[in-house]
N, CA, C and O atoms as a GROMACS GRO file, in nm:
protein
  396
    1MET      N    1   6.289  10.270  13.009
    1MET     CA    2   6.338  10.329  12.895
    1MET      C    3   6.292  10.224  12.780
    1MET      O    4   6.308  10.103  12.790
    2THR      N    5   6.233  10.288  12.672
    2THR     CA    6   6.206  10.211  12.556
    2THR      C    7   6.272  10.274  12.433
    2THR      O    8   6.345  10.374  12.442
    3ALA      N    9   6.246  10.215  12.322
    3ALA     CA   10   6.301  10.276  12.202
    3ALA      C   11   6.243  10.413  12.158
    3ALA      O   12   6.308  10.493  12.090
    4SER      N   13   6.115  10.434  12.203
    4SER     CA   14   6.047  10.559  12.160
    4SER      C   15   6.045  10.667  12.269
    4SER      O   16   6.032  10.784  12.234
    5PHE      N   17   6.058  10.634  12.396
    5PHE     CA   18   6.045  10.732  12.500
    5PHE      C   19   6.107  10.680  12.635
    5PHE      O   20   6.138  10.561  12.650
    6ILE      N   21   6.123  10.770  12.725
    6ILE     CA   22   6.172  10.732  12.851
    6ILE      C   23   6.052  10.771  12.953
    6ILE      O   24   6.005  10.884  12.954
    7LEU      N   25   6.011  10.675  13.032
    7LEU     CA   26   5.898  10.708  13.127
    7LEU      C   27   5.962  10.716  13.272
    7LEU      O   28   6.035  10.627  13.316
    8GLN      N   29   5.929  10.831  13.341
    8GLN     CA   30   5.967  10.845  13.482
    8GLN      C   31   5.847  10.864  13.563
    8GLN      O   32   5.746  10.921  13.522
    9GLY      N   33   5.862  10.811  13.690
    9GLY     CA   34   5.746  10.820  13.772
    9GLY      C   35   5.781  10.854  13.912
    9GLY      O   36   5.892  10.824  13.956
   10LEU      N   37   5.688  10.920  13.989
   10LEU     CA   38   5.710  10.939  14.135
   10LEU      C   39   5.587  10.931  14.207
   10LEU      O   40   5.492  10.997  14.166
   11LYS      N   41   5.576  10.858  14.310
   11LYS     CA   42   5.457  10.846  14.394
   11LYS      C   43   5.467  10.969  14.490
   11LYS      O   44   5.566  10.996  14.557
   12ARG      N   45   5.352  11.040  14.487
   12ARG     CA   46   5.332  11.153  14.582
   12ARG      C   47   5.311  11.108  14.723
   12ARG      O   48   5.245  11.007  14.745
   13LYS      N   49   5.362  11.176  14.818
   13LYS     CA   50   5.336  11.153  14.961
   13LYS      C   51   5.203  11.202  14.997
   13LYS      O   52   5.165  11.306  14.943
   14ASN      N   53   5.123  11.140  15.084
   14ASN     CA   54   4.997  11.183  15.114
   14ASN      C   55   5.024  11.310  15.206
   14ASN      O   56   5.097  11.302  15.305
   15ASP      N   57   4.965  11.422  15.169
   15ASP     CA   58   4.981  11.549  15.249
   15ASP      C   59   4.852  11.587  15.311
   15ASP      O   60   4.761  11.617  15.234
   16GLU      N   61   4.833  11.589  15.434
   16GLU     CA   62   4.708  11.607  15.487
   16GLU      C   63   4.666  11.749  15.454
   16GLU      O   64   4.546  11.772  15.468
   17ALA      N   65   4.743  11.845  15.415
   17ALA     CA   66   4.706  11.982  15.388
   17ALA      C   67   4.622  11.980  15.253
   17ALA      O   68   4.525  12.054  15.235
   18LEU      N   69   4.668  11.885  15.159
   18LEU     CA   70   4.603  11.875  15.026
   18LEU      C   71   4.476  11.779  15.035
   18LEU      O   72   4.472  11.681  15.110
   19SER      N   73   4.376  11.818  14.955
   19SER     CA   74   4.258  11.746  14.960
   19SER      C   75   4.283  11.601  14.912
   19SER      O   76   4.382  11.573  14.845
   20LEU      N   77   4.189  11.508  14.950
   20LEU     CA   78   4.206  11.374  14.911
   20LEU      C   79   4.194  11.354  14.756
   20LEU      O   80   4.256  11.265  14.698
   21GLU      N   81   4.112  11.440  14.692
   21GLU     CA   82   4.104  11.429  14.547
   21GLU      C   83   4.237  11.454  14.480
   21GLU      O   84   4.273  11.387  14.384
   22LYS      N   85   4.309  11.551  14.530
   22LYS     CA   86   4.436  11.592  14.458
   22LYS      C   87   4.533  11.482  14.484
   22LYS      O   88   4.618  11.462  14.397
   23ASN      N   89   4.534  11.400  14.601
   23ASN     CA   90   4.632  11.303  14.623
   23ASN      C   91   4.601  11.180  14.538
   23ASN      O   92   4.691  11.099  14.519
   24LEU      N   93   4.483  11.162  14.486
   24LEU     CA   94   4.438  11.049  14.414
   24LEU      C   95   4.448  11.068  14.263
   24LEU      O   96   4.432  10.973  14.187
   25THR      N   97   4.473  11.189  14.222
   25THR     CA   98   4.484  11.206  14.080
   25THR      C   99   4.604  11.164  14.012
   25THR      O  100   4.705  11.150  14.081
   26VAL      N  101   4.610  11.144  13.897
   26VAL     CA  102   4.737  11.101  13.812
   26VAL      C  103   4.774  11.219  13.717
   26VAL      O  104   4.696  11.261  13.632
   27ARG      N  105   4.892  11.266  13.735
   27ARG     CA  106   4.944  11.368  13.659
   27ARG      C  107   5.042  11.328  13.564
   27ARG      O  108   5.131  11.253  13.603
   28VAL      N  109   5.038  11.374  13.424
   28VAL     CA  110   5.130  11.328  13.332
   28VAL      C  111   5.194  11.457  13.271
   28VAL      O  112   5.128  11.558  13.246
   29GLY      N  113   5.322  11.446  13.252
   29GLY     CA  114   5.398  11.556  13.182
   29GLY      C  115   5.455  11.498  13.056
   29GLY      O  116   5.487  11.379  13.048
   30TYR      N  117   5.467  11.583  12.958
   30TYR     CA  118   5.533  11.540  12.814
   30TYR      C  119   5.647  11.639  12.794
   30TYR      O  120   5.642  11.760  12.812
   31THR      N  121   5.751  11.567  12.753
   31THR     CA  122   5.871  11.644  12.708
   31THR      C  123   5.917  11.606  12.571
   31THR      O  124   5.952  11.489  12.554
   32VAL      N  125   5.921  11.693  12.467
   32VAL     CA  126   5.963  11.655  12.345
   32VAL      C  127   6.066  11.767  12.296
   32VAL      O  128   6.026  11.878  12.261
   33SER      N  129   6.187  11.736  12.296
   33SER     CA  130   6.289  11.829  12.272
   33SER      C  131   6.305  11.863  12.119
   33SER      O  132   6.245  11.802  12.032
   34LYS      N  133   6.396  11.971  12.096
   34LYS     CA  134   6.417  12.001  11.948
   34LYS      C  135   6.508  11.900  11.876
   34LYS      O  136   6.534  11.912  11.757
   35LYS      N  137   6.553  11.802  11.953
   35LYS     CA  138   6.627  11.684  11.891
   35LYS      C  139   6.528  11.592  11.812
   35LYS      O  140   6.567  11.520  11.720
   36VAL      N  141   6.409  11.596  11.851
   36VAL     CA  142   6.307  11.507  11.788
   36VAL      C  143   6.277  11.559  11.645
   36VAL      O  144   6.269  11.484  11.548
   37GLY      N  145   6.259  11.706  11.640
   37GLY     CA  146   6.232  11.764  11.502
   37GLY      C  147   6.176  11.900  11.531
   37GLY      O  148   6.174  11.946  11.645
   38LYS      N  149   6.129  11.966  11.422
   38LYS     CA  150   6.070  12.094  11.420
   38LYS      C  151   5.944  12.087  11.499
   38LYS      O  152   5.895  11.983  11.544
   39ALA      N  153   5.889  12.219  11.514
   39ALA     CA  154   5.763  12.234  11.597
   39ALA      C  155   5.645  12.148  11.562
   39ALA      O  156   5.578  12.091  11.648
   40VAL      N  157   5.621  12.140  11.432
   40VAL     CA  158   5.507  12.056  11.379
   40VAL      C  159   5.522  11.911  11.421
   40VAL      O  160   5.428  11.848  11.470
   41LEU      N  161   5.639  11.859  11.402
   41LEU     CA  162   5.666  11.717  11.433
   41LEU      C  163   5.664  11.699  11.596
   41LEU      O  164   5.612  11.599  11.645
   42ARG      N  165   5.717  11.791  11.668
   42ARG     CA  166   5.706  11.776  11.811
   42ARG      C  167   5.567  11.779  11.860
   42ARG      O  168   5.534  11.707  11.955
   43ASN      N  169   5.481  11.858  11.802
   43ASN     CA  170   5.343  11.865  11.850
   43ASN      C  171   5.272  11.736  11.801
   43ASN      O  172   5.183  11.689  11.872
   44LYS      N  173   5.304  11.680  11.688
   44LYS     CA  174   5.247  11.557  11.649
   44LYS      C  175   5.282  11.437  11.750
   44LYS      O  176   5.201  11.352  11.788
   45VAL      N  177   5.406  11.445  11.784
   45VAL     CA  178   5.455  11.338  11.889
   45VAL      C  179   5.382  11.348  12.013
   45VAL      O  180   5.342  11.248  12.073
   46LYS      N  181   5.364  11.470  12.053
   46LYS     CA  182   5.296  11.498  12.189
   46LYS      C  183   5.147  11.452  12.175
   46LYS      O  184   5.095  11.386  12.266
   47ARG      N  185   5.077  11.486  12.062
   47ARG     CA  186   4.945  11.432  12.049
   47ARG      C  187   4.941  11.279  12.042
   47ARG      O  188   4.846  11.222  12.094
   48ARG      N  189   5.033  11.210  11.982
   48ARG     CA  190   5.034  11.069  11.979
   48ARG      C  191   5.065  11.010  12.118
   48ARG      O  192   5.013  10.904  12.152
   49LEU      N  193   5.146  11.077  12.196
   49LEU     CA  194   5.175  11.027  12.331
   49LEU      C  195   5.054  11.050  12.424
   49LEU      O  196   5.021  10.970  12.512
   50ARG      N  197   4.991  11.166  12.399
   50ARG     CA  198   4.865  11.179  12.494
   50ARG      C  199   4.759  11.077  12.464
   50ARG      O  200   4.696  11.030  12.558
   51GLU      N  201   4.734  11.036  12.330
   51GLU     CA  202   4.635  10.935  12.304
   51GLU      C  203   4.678  10.800  12.358
   51GLU      O  204   4.597  10.722  12.408
   52ALA      N  205   4.816  10.773  12.346
   52ALA     CA  206   4.867  10.644  12.395
   52ALA      C  207   4.848  10.633  12.545
   52ALA      O  208   4.819  10.527  12.600
   53VAL      N  209   4.865  10.740  12.605
   53VAL     CA  210   4.842  10.750  12.766
   53VAL      C  211   4.704  10.719  12.792
   53VAL      O  212   4.675  10.637  12.879
   54LYS      N  213   4.613  10.778  12.722
   54LYS     CA  214   4.462  10.752  12.747
   54LYS      C  215   4.430  10.600  12.741
   54LYS      O  216   4.356  10.540  12.819
   55ILE      N  217   4.499  10.544  12.630
   55ILE     CA  218   4.469  10.397  12.615
   55ILE      C  219   4.541  10.311  12.722
   55ILE      O  220   4.474  10.230  12.784
   56ALA      N  221   4.673  10.325  12.746
   56ALA     CA  222   4.753  10.256  12.824
   56ALA      C  223   4.710  10.258  12.987
   56ALA      O  224   4.715  10.159  13.060
   57PHE      N  225   4.669  10.385  13.022
   57PHE     CA  226   4.630  10.419  13.151
   57PHE      C  227   4.495  10.365  13.199
   57PHE      O  228   4.461  10.366  13.317
   58LYS      N  229   4.420  10.318  13.098
   58LYS     CA  230   4.286  10.258  13.125
   58LYS      C  231   4.304  10.131  13.209
   58LYS      O  232   4.225  10.100  13.298
   59GLU      N  233   4.406  10.063  13.178
   59GLU     CA  234   4.425   9.935  13.247
   59GLU      C  235   4.533   9.930  13.350
   59GLU      O  236   4.531   9.843  13.437
   60SER      N  237   4.624  10.017  13.343
   60SER     CA  238   4.736  10.024  13.449
   60SER      C  239   4.768  10.161  13.481
   60SER      O  240   4.845  10.223  13.407
   61LYS      N  241   4.718  10.214  13.581
   61LYS     CA  242   4.761  10.340  13.643
   61LYS      C  243   4.756  10.334  13.789
   61LYS      O  244   4.675  10.264  13.850
   62GLU      N  245   4.845  10.410  13.844
   62GLU     CA  246   4.836  10.405  13.999
   62GLU      C  247   4.802  10.546  14.047
   62GLU      O  248   4.869  10.642  14.009
   63SER      N  249   4.705  10.557  14.126
   63SER     CA  250   4.655  10.688  14.174
   63SER      C  251   4.760  10.741  14.265
   63SER      O  252   4.829  10.668  14.336
   64GLY      N  253   4.771  10.884  14.260
   64GLY     CA  254   4.866  10.950  14.347
   64GLY      C  255   5.010  10.956  14.289
   64GLY      O  256   5.106  10.990  14.358
   65CYS      N  257   5.018  10.921  14.158
   65CYS     CA  258   5.149  10.930  14.109
   65CYS      C  259   5.167  11.033  14.001
   65CYS      O  260   5.070  11.068  13.934
   66ASP      N  261   5.288  11.083  13.981
   66ASP     CA  262   5.318  11.177  13.871
   66ASP      C  263   5.405  11.107  13.772
   66ASP      O  264   5.491  11.029  13.812
   67TYR      N  265   5.386  11.130  13.644
   67TYR     CA  266   5.459  11.053  13.540
   67TYR      C  267   5.508  11.165  13.447
   67TYR      O  268   5.446  11.269  13.428
   68VAL      N  269   5.632  11.132  13.389
   68VAL     CA  270   5.682  11.232  13.288
   68VAL      C  271   5.732  11.139  13.177
   68VAL      O  272   5.806  11.044  13.203
   69ILE      N  273   5.692  11.165  13.055
   69ILE     CA  274   5.732  11.095  12.930
   69ILE      C  275   5.815  11.175  12.851
   69ILE      O  276   5.770  11.280  12.807
   70ILE      N  277   5.938  11.137  12.826
   70ILE     CA  278   6.039  11.206  12.746
   70ILE      C  279   6.050  11.138  12.613
   70ILE      O  280   6.097  11.025  12.606
   71ALA      N  281   6.007  11.204  12.508
   71ALA     CA  282   6.021  11.141  12.374
   71ALA      C  283   6.167  11.132  12.316
   71ALA      O  284   6.245  11.226  12.326
   72ARG      N  285   6.200  11.017  12.255
   72ARG     CA  286   6.332  11.013  12.196
   72ARG      C  287   6.326  11.036  12.046
   72ARG      O  288   6.217  11.039  11.988
   73ARG      N  289   6.434  11.051  11.986
   73ARG     CA  290   6.448  11.057  11.845
   73ARG      C  291   6.385  10.924  11.783
   73ARG      O  292   6.404  10.812  11.830
   74GLY      N  293   6.311  10.949  11.677
   74GLY     CA  294   6.251  10.831  11.606
   74GLY      C  295   6.117  10.796  11.653
   74GLY      O  296   6.054  10.706  11.597
   75CYS      N  297   6.066  10.866  11.761
   75CYS     CA  298   5.937  10.846  11.815
   75CYS      C  299   5.831  10.861  11.712
   75CYS      O  300   5.735  10.784  11.707
   76ASP      N  301   5.850  10.963  11.626
   76ASP     CA  302   5.757  10.994  11.518
   76ASP      C  303   5.745  10.882  11.418
   76ASP      O  304   5.642  10.875  11.351
   77GLN      N  305   5.838  10.797  11.402
   77GLN     CA  306   5.847  10.686  11.306
   77GLN      C  307   5.783  10.564  11.367
   77GLN      O  308   5.743  10.477  11.290
   78THR      N  309   5.768  10.548  11.497
   78THR     CA  310   5.708  10.431  11.557
   78THR      C  311   5.571  10.422  11.538
   78THR      O  312   5.502  10.523  11.556
   79CYS      N  313   5.515  10.308  11.501
   79CYS     CA  314   5.384  10.276  11.491
   79CYS      C  315   5.304  10.301  11.618
   79CYS      O  316   5.354  10.268  11.726
   80PHE      N  317   5.188  10.355  11.613
   80PHE     CA  318   5.106  10.392  11.730
   80PHE      C  319   5.082  10.268  11.823
   80PHE      O  320   5.090  10.280  11.946
   81ARG      N  321   5.056  10.156  11.767
   81ARG     CA  322   5.033  10.033  11.850
   81ARG      C  323   5.160   9.996  11.922
   81ARG      O  324   5.157   9.945  12.034
   82GLU      N  325   5.265  10.020  11.860
   82GLU     CA  326   5.396   9.983  11.928
   82GLU      C  327   5.425  10.085  12.043
   82GLU      O  328   5.488  10.051  12.143
   83ILE      N  329   5.376  10.214  12.025
   83ILE     CA  330   5.400  10.309  12.139
   83ILE      C  331   5.309  10.267  12.261
   83ILE      O  332   5.349  10.273  12.377
   84VAL      N  333   5.188  10.227  12.226
   84VAL     CA  334   5.098  10.186  12.332
   84VAL      C  335   5.151  10.066  12.399
   84VAL      O  336   5.148  10.058  12.522
   85LYS      N  337   5.201   9.965  12.321
   85LYS     CA  338   5.252   9.840  12.386
   85LYS      C  339   5.370   9.871  12.477
   85LYS      O  340   5.379   9.823  12.590
   86GLU      N  341   5.466   9.957  12.421
   86GLU     CA  342   5.573  10.009  12.502
   86GLU      C  343   5.548  10.079  12.627
   86GLU      O  344   5.621  10.065  12.725
   87LEU      N  345   5.432  10.164  12.625
   87LEU     CA  346   5.396  10.233  12.732
   87LEU      C  347   5.338  10.146  12.831
   87LEU      O  348   5.363  10.162  12.950
   88THR      N  349   5.255  10.050  12.785
   88THR     CA  350   5.202   9.954  12.886
   88THR      C  351   5.294   9.872  12.962
   88THR      O  352   5.279   9.845  13.082
   89TRP      N  353   5.395   9.830  12.883
   89TRP     CA  354   5.520   9.753  12.945
   89TRP      C  355   5.590   9.839  13.053
   89TRP      O  356   5.607   9.799  13.168
   90ALA      N  357   5.634   9.974  13.001
   90ALA     CA  358   5.698  10.057  13.090
   90ALA      C  359   5.627  10.080  13.220
   90ALA      O  360   5.687  10.075  13.328
   91LEU      N  361   5.492  10.105  13.208
   91LEU     CA  362   5.404  10.124  13.325
   91LEU      C  363   5.415  10.016  13.435
   91LEU      O  364   5.430  10.040  13.555
   92LYS      N  365   5.405   9.893  13.378
   92LYS     CA  366   5.417   9.763  13.466
   92LYS      C  367   5.542   9.766  13.536
   92LYS      O  368   5.540   9.748  13.657
   93HIS      N  369   5.657   9.789  13.472
   93HIS     CA  370   5.788   9.786  13.525
   93HIS      C  371   5.803   9.905  13.622
   93HIS      O  372   5.867   9.890  13.726
   94LEU      N  373   5.749  10.015  13.593
   94LEU     CA  374   5.771  10.132  13.680
   94LEU      C  375   5.695  10.114  13.811
   94LEU      O  376   5.738  10.159  13.917
   95HIS      N  377   5.573  10.045  13.801
   95HIS     CA  378   5.489  10.029  13.917
   95HIS      C  379   5.560   9.923  14.010
   95HIS      O  380   5.547   9.938  14.132
   96ARG      N  381   5.634   9.820  13.962
   96ARG     CA  382   5.698   9.731  14.036
   96ARG      C  383   5.810   9.806  14.112
   96ARG      O  384   5.837   9.770  14.227
   97LEU      N  385   5.878   9.912  14.050
   97LEU     CA  386   5.991   9.984  14.123
   97LEU      C  387   5.924  10.074  14.227
   97LEU      O  388   5.980  10.091  14.335
   98LEU      N  389   5.803  10.134  14.198
   98LEU     CA  390   5.746  10.227  14.294
   98LEU      C  391   5.678  10.157  14.418
   98LEU      O  392   5.649  10.221  14.519
   99ALA      N  393   5.655  10.025  14.404
   99ALA     CA  394   5.584   9.954  14.507
   99ALA      C  395   5.673   9.928  14.631
   99ALA      O  396   5.628   9.869  14.728
   0.00000   0.00000   0.00000
């Protein structure tokens, strides 16, 4: 949990019925509720979170995991660099818990 968002993660179990490619992919879901603001603001927050994920996941992602990012109030006011920094920090801590 950070000031801007909550990051949740779950490591998928290797299922022999699924292809190896599907087990190695990383899936990310975004949740921005009406508490954050109107539709235009929520879409802006989702776009910023998607870009932050692209940057933060370059250095620290774990294959075969599912992630959910839940935006919090005030996420739209947070500087983009701060969001990337918080996301990188949250990923490191989440990976420690999943290991």
